C-alpha positions, 0 to 999 in steps of 0.5 A: 155775377147772374146766379142765385145767391143764399144769403141765409146765415147758415149757408154763409157760415159754412162758406167762411168755415170752408175758406179758414175764416175765424168769424162768419161773415153774412150778406151785407157785412163790409170787409176790409180786404188786404190780400186779393189773388195770392198777393198783398194789395199795395191799397186796401179794398172794402168790399160788400159780402153779397151771399153764397153760391156753390159753397163759395162766399161771393163780394163785390168791391164797394170802394178801393183806397185810391185817389177818390175812394171810386172803383177802377173800370171792373171793379164793382163787378162779382167774385169769391174768396179763396183761403189764400185770401183769409189768411194773415189778416187777409179779410177783416171785418168792419165794424160789430158785423151781423154775425155778432162776433160768435166764433166760427169752429176750424175745420179739421183740414185747416188743423189736422191731428198729426204727431208733428212734422219731420223735415225729410228734404235733404236741403231742409225747410225753407221758412218764408214769412208769407203764405205765398212765394213772392219778392215781398215774401221774406225767407226767415231761416232753413230748418235742416233735414232730419228735425221734427217740429213738435204738433204744438209748433204747427199753427195752421195748415193752408193751400196757397194761390198756386195750390201748394199746401204750406204749414204756419209754424213757430219753432224755435230758434227760428220763429214764426213763419211758413213751410211747404209741404213739398217742392212745386215743380220738378219731381214734386219730392216732399219737404216735410212728412206728417207723423203718425198721431199718438193719442195715449189718454184718448184725449181726442175722442172729447174733442168735437170734429168739424170734417165738413164746413155745415159742421163748423155752421150747424155749431156756430149757427147754435150759437148764433141763435142763442146770441140773437134771443139774449134781448126782448128786441130779438125776441119779437123779431124772432116771434114776428119773423114766425108769424110771416111764415106761410105752412101751405101753397093753399094759404099762399094762394089765399094771401095773394088773393087778400094782398089786392088794395082795396078799389085798386085793380090787381096790376095796379095794386102790385105796381103801388106795392113794387114802388113802396118796397122799392121806396124802402130798399133804396134807404134801408141800409145795405139793401137793394130791390133784389135782396131788402131784408124781408123782416125789416121791410114787413116791420115797416110796411106793419109800423105804416099799417093803421090797424096793426101800427101799435105793437109793431112799432116798437119792433121797428123802432131800430129802423132809420126814421126816414124808412118809415117817412119813405113808406107812409109817403108812398102808402099815404093815399091808400091807407084805410084800404090796405090789407093784412101787412101778411098778405101784402108781404105775400104780394112782395114774395111773388113780385120778388121772385117774378123779378129774380125771373124775369132777370134772366128773361130780359135779354131774351125777350123782344122789347118791340116785337115783329108784328107790332106797330105793321100797317099790313094790320089796318086801323085808321092810321095804318096806311103804309107807315106805323106810328112810331116810324111817322114820329112820337104820337102815342097817346090815348087818343092815338092807341084806340086807333091803331089795331094792337097785335098781342105780343110779348113786348106789349104785355112786358110794357104793361106790366112795367110798374111791377118790375123794380127798377134794379132789375130793368136798370141791371138790363139797361147797364148790361147792354150799354156794357156790351155796347161800349166801344172798347178802348186799349189801354195806354202804356202808361197807366196814368195816361189816357190812350190816343182813341181817347181825343182831346176836346178843347173848350175856352170857358172863360170866352163862354162866360163873357159871351153869355154875358153879352147881349148878342145872340149871335156871339153867344150861339157861336162862343157857349160851351155847348157851341164849342163842343158841337163844332169839336165833335163835328163828324164823330160817329156815336161809337166815339162817344160810347166809349167808357174808359176809366183812368187809374187816378181819375176816381172811377169816372167814366169817359169818351174824351179828354177835356182841355180846359184852355187858360184855366190851368188845370188837369182832367181827372174827371172834373172837368169832363163832368163840368163841361156837361153841367155848363153846357146844360145850364146855357140850353137853359139860360134866359136873356133880360127880356126872358127869351132863350139865350140860345134858341135851343129850349125856351121857358114853356107858358106856365114857366113865363107865367109863373101859374101851374104846377111845372113853373120851371119846366122848359120846352123845345124852341120853336123857330122864330116866326113859326105861328103854324107847324102843320101844313093844313090846306090854307082855306080848308084847315078848320073843315076838316073832319074829324077822321082827317084831322086824326090821321093829320095829326098822326103823321104831323112829323112829316107834314110839318113846314121846314125852313133853315132855322128849323134845320139849324135847331133840329140840329141842335137839339139832335146835338143836345140828345148826343150830350144827354145820352153821354151823360146817362152812360156815364152816370152824370146825371144833367139838370135838364127839366123837360116835361114829364108828358111831352118828353119822358112819358113820350121816350117810354111809350106811355099812354098819355093824355093830351090834355093833361100834357097841356096842362103841363105846359100851357094851363091858361090856354087849356082853360080859356079853349071851351069847345072840343074843336078848337081845343083839339086844334090848339093842342095838335098844333102846339104838341106837334111841333114838340114831337117833332123836336123830339123825334130830333133829341131822341135821333140824337140820343139813340147814337149813344144809348139804346133807346128801344130799351127805354119802353121798359121804364115809366117817364118818372123812372127814366127822368131820374135815370137821366136827371137824378134827383132834383132836390139836394138830399142833405141827409142822403149826402151825409150818408155817404160822407168819410171824414179825414182829420175830423169825425162826426161829433167835431163842432165845425161839422156840425156847423157845416151840415146845419148851414147845408140844410138852411141854404135854399136849393140854388145855393145847394146846387152851387155847392154840388157844382163847387165840390163835384162839378155837377148840380144834381145827385144821384137818386140813391146811395147805391148810385154814388161812385165815390164817397164824399169827403170832408177833410181838414185844412191844414190852413191857419188864420192870416195875421189879420185875423181872417180864416181861409175859403174852403176848397174843393177838389171836384175830380174826387168829390172833396171839401177841404175845410179849416176849422172855423170857430163859429157857424156864421163865420163858415156860412159866410165863407162857404157861400162867398166860396161857392158863389164867386168861384168861377173857374176850378183850382188850377194844378199847374201854372199856365204859360202866357200864349194860354192865359192870353188865349183864355181872357182873349176879347170876343 
């Protein structure tokens, strides 16, 4: 849905009144959906209210009560309810709701004034059990022709999904049920007629009339405001809300000018404010950057302000502490130069308005204009080809040498940090959806179509190969090598599939995985597992500290254990490659600075090539395909690549060569003293990484629209592809659902305490154990399915030993026995996550498959 939604309580109440709901659903309320499109759902769904548009109440499904509780394909799109769905408990509010359970007056058309109903059809009026007329609707009985149904026996009037007006009655001796006003089809003969209303005592004049939805909403809103002002806390919030009101456009302009953070340019200030607003909206419940509660955001920012936090601390106490921590962390370095909260909120309101318009405008704006990077415009590098075509050599120095024509796309990239991540992510997801290869449905909805090919992976053999000392064996039998062989000849269109099968936990996929010898059905767990295994293999090191597969190798900082990026990997160089640029043999140090700049700009073309380099480039290109496919299908990968060498290059940010070198080799950057030697050293190191990055991007470009990546910052792109490197226990706790347990049970308390005490490596192993991936999404709204903790019904064996916990990676669930002590739970859980090397079998494999899986190398 691309539309402006009215999220005000009054508009939501009017929309609810129009479909006959007894209470108002407000934006952010969660609703159990039991009826949809004229039918009763076999498995109920859960939706979140978004707002109103043209009098309709729009919602988005957030879960379906199927396997895994995740959405089927297209389930997350927005739609609206009609009155046929808001009947017989078809829509039920979860919890208390934001409308404070204030009763919503019913419109006259749902309960019109009449003197009763007279059955006029000769065949009588058939009474059915449901508003809809379908096979599941039972016939309760028939009321003979000529019978008058009294006014007090008529409960409600509704229109069903077929457009037939039906009455809910309770008539003796038949009982409660629905009758139609006329026959649908044919001559449309009337079944019942409404008797004239007689009001002898003028009692109807004393009753409130609700002709339009707005009439009902006004009455509801008056009672809603009275309820909102009942507590001191609400009174203080309302007072602060009035303080934020702006009376004139002149005041708004003055606040905009005053809202720039001291010591920063307007662009940098707005970038900081946008980042802070994004972090707040990420952790506020049921909010996103586009519709985050304005008042809550103002309270959080005000509570972080050193000169205003005193009076606002009480009002913001109801907001979770994690929200305040996010704001404080973002603003800590400018906390003493913050402008007033009202001025900051004026800047935020401007940014929200800008992003709403940008969301509509992005599909029409070019991100790479035709006049950009044209060699005709000259410059030192303008010799017939552009820097982008020659390779990703874009840095601060190159930017000064290249003539940049002003364009909408260049301005858009310069302002990328004031665009909310959700705005850019929405556009990227839309383009990925539009470029998804369509897949026809199978005749059996539980079976995958034949277009979804099967990839056979022998992980048992791969694990033994990776444990050997033979490099050739590792390269031949590793999971990533098996995948590369199986997919040889596949086009990018094959990997751009995004098929979601029923019962697969909502996981998008491009292929099916057959794990040889493990007896596992691919209901999405094995699919995610092969991506995780492949990423683990490319960063695996042999006992001597060298790369096992020769695809990625530890950076110099990683090897020496110095600097900040001690866990980073870089693209592996071919063996014995000491010089990547073809300098003239005797004159490589006598080149002029201008010649060296030119040579550096086109180093991706002038590098030395041999068979080893081609093999590595091919492997890195395939790695790019895997990473792109994982990103398309919402699988964060553990790929610790440098920010400056890779992610900022992909987003075309201006970068300083010295900072890049410090990130991967801080000792080299300190030992090289003179500028000329530093330039030569940095050129040698970075030119090879730039060349291999081009191979990586070439693989990604067959699956992802890499042209759109320049909208993001390097940090944002890394977050989208790699997820959160830290396993945030509180984030996991916010998305958990319990089956058989509740949050107060001691075993559940023990579990969360043990998870917090785990190291980062142990938490990754736990996530791998329960979800077949070792990284979490960045925020709560990015989870496709909830994390489930289920009670294990197994009892203690005769020796008094408790069973191990088990997991279903396809459905993100942990089956946890009721351990009596924390130490027992910790021991069992750690043993399970550290010793399970295969997935839990779904079926008994035959001897041939078992022998193939365990066959020696």
